LOMINU-433661 format. One record per residue (C-alpha): residue number from 1; residue in three letters; z negated, x negated, y negated. Coordinates in Angstrom, 3 decimals, padded with zeros to 6 digits. Each point is the difference from the previous one (the first is absolute). Layout:
<nodes>
(NUM, "Ala", (Z, X, Y));
...
</nodes>
This chain:
<nodes>
(1, "Met", (026.769, -000.391, -127.230));
(2, "Lys", (-001.287, 003.548, -000.008));
(3, "Thr", (000.627, 002.157, -003.029));
(4, "Ser", (-003.737, 000.506, -000.618));
(5, "Gln", (-000.637, -003.770, 000.040));
(6, "Met", (002.885, -000.605, -002.410));
(7, "Trp", (-001.315, 002.580, -002.458));
(8, "Leu", (-003.504, -001.498, 000.275));
(9, "Met", (001.398, -003.449, -000.796));
(10, "Leu", (001.979, 001.308, -002.975));
(11, "Ala", (-003.084, 001.826, -001.299));
(12, "Thr", (-002.078, -003.177, 000.312));
(13, "Val", (002.593, -002.052, -001.869));
(14, "Ala", (000.169, 002.645, -002.721));
(15, "Met", (-003.790, -000.008, -000.361));
(16, "Ile", (-000.107, -003.795, -000.256));
(17, "Gly", (002.809, 000.054, -002.551));
(18, "Ala", (-001.782, 002.632, -002.064));
(19, "Trp", (-003.249, -002.006, 000.148));
(20, "Val", (001.791, -003.165, -001.140));
(21, "Ala", (001.729, 001.892, -002.821));
(22, "Glu", (-003.310, 001.522, -001.089));
(23, "Ala", (-001.767, -003.368, 000.111));
(24, "Arg", (002.837, -001.643, -001.949));
(25, "Ala", (-000.110, 002.758, -002.626));
(26, "Gln", (-003.774, -000.378, -000.202));
(27, "Phe", (000.172, -003.744, -000.706));
(28, "Glu", (003.257, -000.166, -001.955));
(29, "Asp", (-001.816, 000.708, -003.244));
(30, "Gln", (-002.889, -002.362, 000.792));
(31, "Pro", (-000.069, -003.701, -000.934));
(32, "Lys", (000.280, -002.318, 002.952));
(33, "Pro", (-003.353, -001.363, 001.201));
(34, "Leu", (-000.757, -003.612, -000.865));
(35, "Ala", (-000.915, -002.505, 002.682));
(36, "Pro", (-003.567, -001.384, -000.092));
(37, "Gly", (-000.401, -002.815, -002.518));
(38, "Ile", (003.095, 000.891, -002.058));
(39, "Leu", (-001.940, 001.743, -002.765));
(40, "Thr", (-002.566, -002.079, -001.883));
(41, "Val", (-002.702, 002.285, -001.417));
(42, "Ile", (-002.094, -001.230, -002.942));
(43, "Pro", (-002.925, 002.219, -001.017));
(44, "Pro", (-001.161, 000.085, -003.616));
(45, "Lys", (-002.619, -002.542, -000.985));
(46, "Ile", (-002.323, 001.662, -002.489));
(47, "Leu", (-003.079, -002.024, -000.889));
(48, "Pro", (-003.071, 001.063, -001.978));
(49, "Ala", (000.826, -002.863, -002.389));
(50, "Asp", (003.227, 001.862, -000.853));
(51, "Thr", (-001.972, 002.900, -001.442));
(52, "Phe", (-001.599, -001.697, -002.978));
(53, "Thr", (000.532, -002.744, -002.553));
(54, "Pro", (-003.293, -001.792, -000.618));
(55, "Leu", (-001.365, -000.904, -003.392));
(56, "Leu", (003.040, 000.281, -002.267));
(57, "Pro", (000.146, 000.485, -003.763));
(58, "Ile", (001.014, 003.512, -001.026));
(59, "Pro", (003.735, -000.228, -000.855));
(60, "Gly", (000.800, 000.415, -003.708));
(61, "Leu", (-003.624, 000.055, -001.109));
(62, "Lys", (-000.648, -002.575, -002.734));
(63, "Ile", (-003.680, -000.884, -000.384));
(64, "Ser", (-001.362, -003.000, -001.874));
(65, "Arg", (-002.070, -002.401, 002.032));
(66, "Tyr", (-003.368, -000.954, -001.442));
(67, "Glu", (-003.265, -001.602, 001.109));
(68, "Ser", (-002.995, 002.318, -000.105));
(69, "His", (-003.445, -001.415, -000.734));
(70, "Tyr", (-001.860, 002.744, 001.857));
(71, "Thr", (002.143, 001.105, 002.950));
(72, "Pro", (002.039, -001.879, 002.623));
(73, "Ser", (003.697, -000.308, -000.838));
(74, "Ser", (000.839, 002.022, 003.105));
(75, "Glu", (-001.803, 002.999, -001.523));
(76, "Thr", (001.848, -000.076, -003.324));
(77, "Leu", (002.931, 002.350, -000.584));
(78, "Tyr", (002.392, -002.893, 000.593));
(79, "Gly", (-001.742, -001.004, 003.191));
(80, "Gln", (-000.083, 003.515, 001.421));
(81, "Ala", (003.616, 000.781, -000.929));
(82, "Ser", (001.192, -003.299, 001.427));
(83, "Gln", (-001.424, 000.480, 003.485));
(84, "Val", (001.198, 003.410, 001.160));
(85, "Val", (000.795, 000.890, 003.595));
(86, "Phe", (003.169, 002.144, 000.203));
(87, "Phe", (000.229, 002.216, 003.099));
(88, "Arg", (003.232, 001.464, 001.348));
(89, "Asp", (001.400, 001.918, 002.977));
(90, "Val", (002.234, -001.858, 002.452));
(91, "Trp", (002.448, 001.302, 002.617));
(92, "Gly", (002.400, -001.563, 002.489));
(93, "Tyr", (002.927, 000.914, 002.284));
(94, "Glu", (000.646, -001.262, 003.517));
(95, "Phe", (003.162, -002.127, 000.169));
(96, "Ala", (002.111, -000.733, 003.080));
(97, "Thr", (003.288, -001.866, 000.439));
(98, "Thr", (002.465, -001.015, 002.662));
(99, "Gly", (000.525, -003.325, -001.763));
(100, "Leu", (002.514, -001.690, -002.266));
(101, "Arg", (003.629, 000.093, 001.176));
(102, "Gln", (003.494, -000.984, -001.107));
(103, "Val", (003.251, 001.920, 000.203));
(104, "Glu", (003.598, -000.135, -001.208));
(105, "Phe", (002.024, 003.060, -000.908));
(106, "Ala", (003.690, 000.242, -000.853));
(107, "Phe", (000.888, 001.711, -003.275));
(108, "Lys", (003.425, 000.945, -001.307));
(109, "Arg", (001.207, -001.398, -003.294));
(110, "Pro", (001.975, 002.160, -002.444));
(111, "Asp", (003.216, -001.600, 001.295));
(112, "Gly", (-000.786, 001.123, 003.578));
(113, "Ser", (-001.025, -003.409, 001.362));
(114, "Glu", (-003.404, -000.533, 001.603));
(115, "Val", (-002.816, -002.352, -000.878));
(116, "Asn", (-003.136, -000.779, 002.005));
(117, "Lys", (-003.310, 000.071, -001.855));
(118, "His", (-003.283, -001.398, 001.292));
(119, "Phe", (-003.388, 001.735, -000.429));
(120, "Tyr", (-003.625, -000.526, 000.915));
(121, "Tyr", (-001.914, 003.190, 000.747));
(122, "Met", (-003.404, 001.199, 001.153));
(123, "Val", (-000.638, 003.350, 001.692));
(124, "Tyr", (-003.536, 001.205, -000.654));
(125, "Arg", (-002.303, 002.969, 000.477));
(126, "Ile", (-002.673, 001.392, -002.331));
(127, "Arg", (-002.938, 002.124, 001.153));
(128, "Asn", (-002.930, 001.384, -001.946));
(129, "Phe", (-003.220, 000.233, 002.008));
(130, "Gly", (-001.997, 000.754, -003.136));
(131, "Asn", (-001.469, -003.495, -000.182));
(132, "Ser", (-001.887, -000.339, -003.265));
(133, "Leu", (-003.213, -001.058, -001.683));
(134, "Thr", (-001.380, 002.071, -002.843));
(135, "Tyr", (-003.267, 000.533, -001.845));
(136, "Asp", (-002.091, 003.096, -000.536));
(137, "Ile", (-002.215, -000.312, -003.058));
(138, "Val", (-003.492, 001.091, 000.922));
(139, "Lys", (-002.783, 000.543, -002.545));
(140, "Glu", (-003.169, -000.009, 002.050));
(141, "Gln", (-002.427, 000.660, -002.870));
(142, "Leu", (001.277, 002.363, -002.684));
(143, "Glu", (-002.517, -001.150, -002.577));
(144, "Lys", (001.269, -003.588, 000.211));
(145, "Glu", (003.342, -001.451, -000.986));
(146, "Phe", (000.362, -002.045, 003.181));
(147, "Val", (002.822, 001.057, 002.328));
(148, "Lys", (000.996, -001.295, 003.399));
(149, "Tyr", (003.531, -000.546, 001.295));
(150, "Asp", (000.142, 001.245, 003.585));
(151, "Leu", (002.908, -001.595, 001.888));
(152, "Gln", (002.080, 002.461, 002.058));
(153, "Lys", (002.536, -000.981, 002.683));
(154, "Asp", (003.187, 001.931, 000.880));
(155, "Lys", (-000.976, 003.089, -001.979));
(156, "Ile", (002.032, 003.138, 000.817));
(157, "Glu", (000.137, 003.149, -002.144));
(158, "Asp", (001.927, 003.178, 000.957));
(159, "Gly", (001.805, -001.768, 002.797));
(160, "Arg", (001.300, -002.777, -002.266));
(161, "Pro", (-001.369, -003.433, -000.845));
(162, "Ala", (-002.185, 000.278, -003.084));
(163, "Ile", (001.332, -003.334, -001.224));
(164, "Gly", (003.571, -001.241, 000.019));
(165, "Pro", (003.533, 001.097, -000.893));
(166, "Glu", (002.173, 002.276, 002.091));
(167, "Lys", (003.080, -002.171, -000.499));
(168, "Phe", (000.846, -003.624, 000.806));
(169, "Arg", (001.522, -002.011, -002.849));
(170, "Pro", (000.818, -003.370, 001.519));
(171, "Gln", (001.390, -003.282, -001.150));
(172, "Phe", (001.039, -002.663, 002.480));
(173, "Ser", (000.662, -003.587, -000.979));
(174, "Leu", (001.604, -002.501, 002.383));
(175, "Glu", (-000.802, -003.611, -000.880));
(176, "Gly", (000.612, -003.335, 001.665));
(177, "Trp", (001.292, -003.535, -000.291));
(178, "Val", (003.446, -001.589, 000.220));
(179, "His", (001.085, -003.638, 000.071));
(180, "Gln", (001.798, -001.071, -003.120));
(181, "Thr", (003.536, -001.250, 000.619));
(182, "Gly", (000.105, -003.762, 000.568));
(183, "Ser", (-003.783, -000.351, -000.209));
(184, "Asp", (-003.104, 000.266, 002.154));
(185, "Asp", (-001.716, 001.981, -002.753));
(186, "Met", (-000.574, 003.720, 000.483));
(187, "Glu", (000.329, 002.798, -002.527));
(188, "Arg", (-001.925, 003.267, 000.041));
(189, "Val", (002.119, 003.169, -000.208));
(190, "Ser", (-001.006, 003.649, -000.351));
(191, "Tyr", (001.800, 003.341, 000.484));
(192, "Leu", (-001.057, 003.594, -000.681));
(193, "Asp", (001.013, 002.761, 002.396));
(194, "Ala", (003.182, 001.715, -001.116));
(195, "Tyr", (000.970, 003.662, -000.213));
(196, "Leu", (002.931, 000.166, 002.437));
(197, "Pro", (000.147, 003.504, 001.536));
(198, "Gln", (003.293, -000.670, 001.823));
(199, "Val", (-001.477, -003.084, 001.671));
(200, "Ala", (-003.192, 001.912, 000.832));
(201, "Arg", (002.046, 002.637, 001.857));
(202, "Ala", (001.873, -002.706, 001.910));
(203, "Ile", (-003.292, -001.638, 000.986));
(204, "Gln", (-001.293, 003.379, 001.194));
(205, "Arg", (003.047, 000.384, 002.268));
(206, "Arg", (-000.591, -003.549, 001.286));
(207, "Glu", (-003.729, 000.426, 000.633));
(208, "Asp", (-000.339, 003.646, 001.068));
(209, "Ile", (002.271, 002.801, -001.127));
(210, "Gln", (-002.820, 002.547, 000.529));
(211, "Leu", (-002.571, -001.924, -002.068));
(212, "Lys", (000.206, 000.914, -003.669));
(213, "Leu", (-000.301, -003.211, -002.032));
(214, "His", (-000.683, 000.732, -003.651));
(215, "Asp", (001.474, -002.387, -002.509));
(216, "Gln", (-001.815, -001.518, -002.950));
(217, "Val", (000.363, 003.109, -002.189));
(218, "Glu", (-000.210, 002.780, 002.606));
(219, "Ile", (-003.379, -001.052, 001.369));
(220, "Gln", (-001.623, 000.375, -003.420));
(221, "Ser", (000.557, 003.765, 000.116));
(222, "Val", (-001.195, 000.509, 003.592));
(223, "Glu", (-003.544, 001.256, 000.512));
(224, "Ile", (-002.050, -002.231, 002.296));
(225, "Pro", (-001.923, 002.470, 002.209));
(226, "Leu", (-003.555, -000.593, 001.151));
(227, "Ser", (000.081, -001.569, 003.462));
(228, "Thr", (-002.739, 000.913, 002.457));
(229, "Glu", (001.426, -001.233, 003.306));
(230, "Glu", (001.323, -003.378, 001.083));
(231, "Ser", (003.188, 001.743, 001.128));
(232, "Asp", (000.808, 001.346, -003.486));
(233, "Ala", (003.535, -000.918, -001.029));
(234, "Gly", (-000.662, -000.990, -003.612));
(235, "Val", (002.788, -000.627, -002.498));
(236, "Trp", (002.632, -002.678, 000.645));
(237, "Gly", (001.886, -002.082, -002.531));
(238, "Val", (002.173, -003.069, -000.315));
(239, "Ala", (-000.096, -002.859, -002.515));
(240, "Ile", (003.300, -001.848, -000.556));
(241, "Trp", (000.838, -003.308, -001.644));
(242, "Glu", (003.521, -001.154, -000.824));
(243, "Asn", (001.539, -003.285, -001.169));
(244, "Val", (-002.789, -001.998, 001.639));
(245, "His", (000.553, -003.758, 000.144));
(246, "Pro", (001.541, -000.896, 003.399));
(247, "Arg", (-002.346, -002.967, 000.558));
(248, "Leu", (-003.198, 001.937, -000.604));
(249, "Asn", (-003.035, -000.846, 002.141));
(250, "Phe", (-003.822, 000.090, -000.208));
(251, "Ile", (000.315, 003.671, -000.955));
(252, "Ser", (-002.689, 002.346, -001.334));
(253, "Val", (000.269, 003.709, -000.818));
(254, "Tyr", (-002.439, 001.430, -002.566));
(255, "Ala", (-000.606, 003.753, 000.297));
(256, "Ser", (-001.683, 001.763, -002.910));
(257, "Gly", (-000.944, 003.664, -000.365));
(258, "Leu", (-002.099, 000.081, 003.176));
(259, "Thr", (-003.280, 000.058, -001.937));
(260, "Asn", (-001.217, 000.362, -003.569));
(261, "Ala", (-002.519, -002.854, 000.342));
(262, "Tyr", (000.100, -002.699, -002.664));
(263, "Arg", (-002.018, -002.742, -001.647));
(264, "Ile", (-000.517, -000.864, -003.638));
(265, "Asp", (-000.049, -003.607, -001.185));
(266, "Val", (-001.433, -001.055, -003.346));
(267, "Asp", (001.057, -003.193, -001.785));
(268, "Ser", (-001.844, -002.084, -002.583));
(269, "Glu", (001.453, 002.139, -002.821));
(270, "Ala", (-001.457, 003.164, 001.591));
(271, "Asn", (003.510, 001.169, 000.905));
(272, "Gln", (000.065, 002.073, 003.165));
(273, "Ser", (002.795, -000.067, 002.574));
(274, "Leu", (000.444, 002.232, 003.012));
(275, "Arg", (001.060, -001.135, 003.485));
(276, "Arg", (000.965, 002.672, 002.509));
(277, "Lys", (-000.761, -000.147, 003.708));
(278, "Val", (003.198, -000.369, 002.042));
(279, "Leu", (000.796, -000.580, 003.654));
(280, "Lys", (001.693, -003.303, 000.817));
(281, "Leu", (002.004, -000.208, 003.245));
(282, "Asn", (001.224, -003.419, 001.136));
(283, "Phe", (003.161, -000.813, 001.967));
(284, "Trp", (002.038, -003.052, 000.862));
(285, "Arg", (003.634, -000.533, 000.882));
(286, "Ser", (001.274, -003.078, 001.807));
(287, "Gly", (003.707, 000.027, -000.726));
(288, "Asp", (002.702, -001.096, -002.414));
(289, "Ala", (002.382, 001.715, -002.378));
(290, "Phe", (002.507, 000.906, 002.727));
(291, "Arg", (-000.029, 003.098, 002.233));
(292, "Met", (-003.199, 001.109, -001.693));
(293, "Pro", (-000.469, 003.382, 001.734));
(294, "Glu", (-000.248, -001.832, 003.324));
(295, "Asp", (-003.054, -001.951, -001.220));
(296, "Lys", (-003.179, 001.826, 000.923));
(297, "Val", (-002.597, 000.376, -002.740));
(298, "Val", (-003.369, -000.558, 001.678));
(299, "Tyr", (-003.155, 001.809, -001.124));
(300, "Gly", (-002.777, -002.433, -000.910));
(301, "Ile", (000.003, -003.675, -000.948));
(302, "Pro", (001.076, -002.991, 002.108));
(303, "Tyr", (-003.026, -001.782, 001.454));
(304, "Thr", (000.071, -003.748, 000.572));
(305, "Asp", (-002.327, -002.875, 000.904));
(306, "Gln", (001.642, -002.398, -002.462));
(307, "Pro", (-002.228, -000.498, -003.102));
(308, "Thr", (002.918, -000.443, -002.407));
(309, "Glu", (001.644, 003.193, 001.267));
(310, "Gln", (-003.308, 001.879, -000.227));
(311, "Ile", (-000.328, -000.998, -003.651));
(312, "Glu", (003.602, 001.036, -000.612));
(313, "Ile", (-000.724, 003.433, 001.493));
(314, "Cys", (-003.010, 000.405, -002.311));
(315, "Arg", (002.245, -000.818, -002.960));
(316, "Arg", (002.974, 002.155, 000.906));
(317, "Tyr", (-001.977, 003.114, 000.886));
(318, "Gln", (-002.342, -000.614, -002.940));
(319, "Leu", (-002.974, 000.496, 002.287));
(320, "Pro", (-003.067, 000.510, -002.207));
(321, "Gly", (-002.251, -003.036, -000.056));
(322, "Pro", (-003.802, -000.122, -000.188));
(323, "Gln", (-002.028, 001.795, -002.647));
(324, "Leu", (-003.319, -000.413, -001.761));
(325, "His", (-002.093, 003.168, 000.246));
(326, "Val", (-002.655, 000.126, -002.719));
(327, "Met", (-002.908, 002.207, 001.048));
(328, "Ile", (-003.040, 001.064, -001.969));
(329, "Thr", (-003.196, 000.433, 001.958));
(330, "Asn", (-001.755, 003.359, 000.073));
(331, "Pro", (-003.667, -000.535, 000.813));
(332, "Thr", (-000.715, 003.741, 000.304));
(333, "Val", (002.178, 000.302, 003.113));
(334, "Asp", (-000.143, -003.620, 001.099));
(335, "Gly", (003.759, -000.317, -000.229));
(336, "Glu", (002.955, -001.068, -002.124));
(337, "Phe", (002.553, 001.750, -002.198));
(338, "Lys", (003.455, -001.516, -000.381));
(339, "Leu", (000.941, -000.473, -003.641));
(340, "Val", (003.340, -001.723, 000.227));
(341, "Glu", (002.484, -001.657, 002.356));
(342, "Ile", (001.679, -003.162, -001.295));
(343, "Asp", (003.092, -001.520, 001.608));
(344, "Thr", (-000.415, -003.752, 000.372));
(345, "Glu", (002.712, -002.561, -000.594));
(346, "Val", (000.977, -001.939, 003.111));
(347, "Asp", (001.872, -003.274, 000.237));
(348, "Met", (002.565, 000.968, 002.648));
(349, "Glu", (000.542, -003.654, 000.912));
(350, "Thr", (-003.643, -000.634, 000.890));
(351, "Leu", (-001.119, 003.659, 000.377));
(352, "His", (-003.035, -000.836, -002.139));
(353, "Ser", (-001.516, 002.223, -002.715));
(354, "Pro", (-001.162, -002.080, -003.008));
(355, "Val", (-002.739, 002.542, -000.834));
(356, "Leu", (-001.852, -001.150, 003.107));
(357, "Asp", (-000.498, -003.417, -001.616));
(358, "Glu", (-001.435, 001.566, -003.162));
(359, "Leu", (-002.384, 002.211, 001.941));
(360, "Ala", (-001.070, -002.900, 002.215));
(361, "Asp", (-000.859, -001.954, -003.186));
(362, "Gly", (-002.161, 002.896, -001.242));
(363, "Lys", (002.470, 001.120, -002.671));
(364, "Leu", (001.076, 003.551, -000.716));
(365, "Pro", (003.818, 000.290, 000.208));
(366, "Glu", (001.737, 001.110, -003.192));
(367, "Ser", (001.654, 002.875, 001.888));
(368, "Val", (-003.431, 001.423, 000.882));
(369, "Val", (-001.292, -000.363, -003.564));
(370, "Glu", (003.094, 001.706, -001.444));
(371, "Ala", (-000.028, 002.842, 002.545));
(372, "Leu", (-003.653, 000.821, -000.694));
(373, "Arg", (000.390, -000.236, -003.765));
(374, "Asn", (002.951, 002.373, 000.224));
(375, "Leu", (-002.476, 002.452, 001.536));
(376, "Ser", (-002.319, -000.607, -002.980));
(377, "Phe", (-002.553, -002.091, 001.888));
(378, "Glu", (-001.692, -002.738, -001.961));
(379, "Val", (000.717, -003.104, 002.052));
(380, "Asp", (-001.172, -003.532, -000.701));
(381, "Glu", (002.867, -002.237, 001.063));
(382, "Asp", (-002.545, -002.801, 000.523));
(383, "Ala", (-002.037, 002.110, 002.413));
(384, "Gln", (-001.231, -001.987, 002.969));
(385, "Val", (001.675, 000.975, 003.261));
(386, "Ser", (-002.016, -000.397, 003.200));
(387, "Val", (001.693, -000.584, 003.342));
(388, "Gln", (-001.215, 002.486, 002.608));
(389, "Val", (002.587, -000.614, 002.724));
(390, "Pro", (002.282, -003.027, -000.604));
(391, "Gly", (003.584, 001.106, -000.599));
(392, "Lys", (-000.854, 003.707, 000.373));
(393, "Leu", (-002.870, 001.273, -002.166));
(394, "Trp", (-001.505, -000.935, -003.387));
(395, "Ser", (-002.414, 001.695, -002.412));
(396, "Phe", (-000.922, -000.104, -003.698));
(397, "Asp", (-002.176, 002.031, -002.375));
(398, "Ile", (001.096, 002.183, -002.885));
(399, "Glu", (-001.643, 002.049, -002.746));
(400, "Phe", (000.345, 003.668, 000.918));
(401, "Ala", (-001.696, 003.191, -001.265));
(402, "Gly", (-002.701, -001.923, -001.818));
(403, "Gly", (-000.840, -002.237, 002.953));
(404, "Arg", (001.372, -002.570, 002.407));
(405, "Arg", (002.231, 000.921, 002.902));
(406, "Thr", (001.495, -002.203, 002.695));
(407, "Met", (003.739, -000.004, 000.614));
(408, "Asn", (001.646, -001.249, 003.177));
(409, "Ile", (003.471, -001.478, 000.365));
(410, "His", (001.659, 000.383, 003.381));
(411, "Phe", (003.094, -002.005, 001.010));
(412, "Val", (002.002, 002.511, 002.064));
(413, "Pro", (003.246, -000.835, 001.857));
(414, "Gln", (002.249, 003.058, 000.223));
(415, "Tyr", (002.878, -000.515, 002.417));
(416, "Trp", (-000.135, -003.679, 000.871));
(417, "Glu", (-002.269, -003.007, -000.281));
(418, "Lys", (000.516, -003.721, 000.228));
(419, "Glu", (-000.234, -001.495, 003.489));
(420, "Gly", (000.782, -003.676, 000.413));
(421, "Lys", (003.280, -000.759, -001.746));
(422, "Gly", (001.191, 003.575, 000.313));
(423, "Val", (-001.389, 003.512, -000.169));
(424, "Arg", (-001.581, 002.526, 002.302));
(425, "Phe", (001.146, 003.578, -000.480));
(426, "Leu", (-002.999, 002.325, -000.071));
(427, "Arg", (001.634, 003.357, 000.677));
(428, "Ser", (003.278, 001.709, 000.757));
(429, "Leu", (002.510, -000.640, -002.760));
(430, "Asp", (002.601, 002.583, 001.013));
(431, "His", (-001.199, 002.137, -002.893));
(432, "Phe", (-002.850, 000.159, -002.483));
(433, "Trp", (-000.957, 001.700, -003.251));
(434, "Ile", (000.145, -001.850, -003.301));
(435, "His", (-000.315, 000.801, -003.709));
(436, "Arg", (002.968, -000.758, -002.235));
</nodes>
């Protein structure tokens, strides 16, 4: 080989080596790319109904109820203070996860021996795209008291979302069912994510040494930047659960802190309770108590054609059953306004809702009467209910604002409905939002 050719070859090898070294240095500090389908991305679900609480009594305001001889009860001080619409701003983060996994790590005891400990964990990502709903109060005529609430979506001010926190303060709860020893009965168990920084670092080394996974405490002090591109990295964290029952299955993870949306319930004593909107992610594990890390935890629920197994799935994942939606008609816009959603009781052996029998007989269910009275509506429990669509839609009249107004009751399945001896699932049940 000629000397010039040899030097050319050596120069080429050196250039390739330098390029490889430069490329390695460039990507050494970057997280490894994820294969398609590994990361499940769940956008926030912010609904207009999350932005107001309709027709509630003003908390803490004690006003005597009385019957006026000259004005409708709805126009008395009690009536006006008992039917107030409370508006609020709502925000939401995008959530993404690589799923629910198991791992065992060896830890040294004080005497130098080692012990293996088992953990469940979930790696997740948070991004803030500025998703929000807020209201601007507009007074169109200065001489009048009337104001209008103008709904604004994803409002940005000075390069930051106008609504929403800059930090993520999460809480993750892992819940599921285990068979009781020596019995076919199942027991529900629940675990909160634990603060285990040493385990979090070990999981980071296992998943991706270059991907910073913030533990339960760290992530609460990290600013969540405004994301504008789909390629934005976001902030990554890890939720960890320890001492989980080895025979756990039918697993659900509840993630709170992703939105500030909530609902207020009022009971017959006028006591108000708040239920926050949380994300529920469902998983299932087909394995036993031995060699647990080798059992894959599958995202979603197990689907089956067997009616008894379908009913069991509805039970174990506590899939919300049908609701009654009570709507008041609005003749000025030829539409309806939802007053309240009422969960119906379902016989899980027959999958039948007893309220359907009452409505079919023209009777107003007690749950409807109580819910409307809690909102300070004057309801006649003997009001005649008319069937509009058998099994789906009914109507009745009520005294409202000095006149008569028609109310409609809709029977609304949420995630499943009865079909034959089993159920038909109406939508994907991998994840959904609930209030709890």
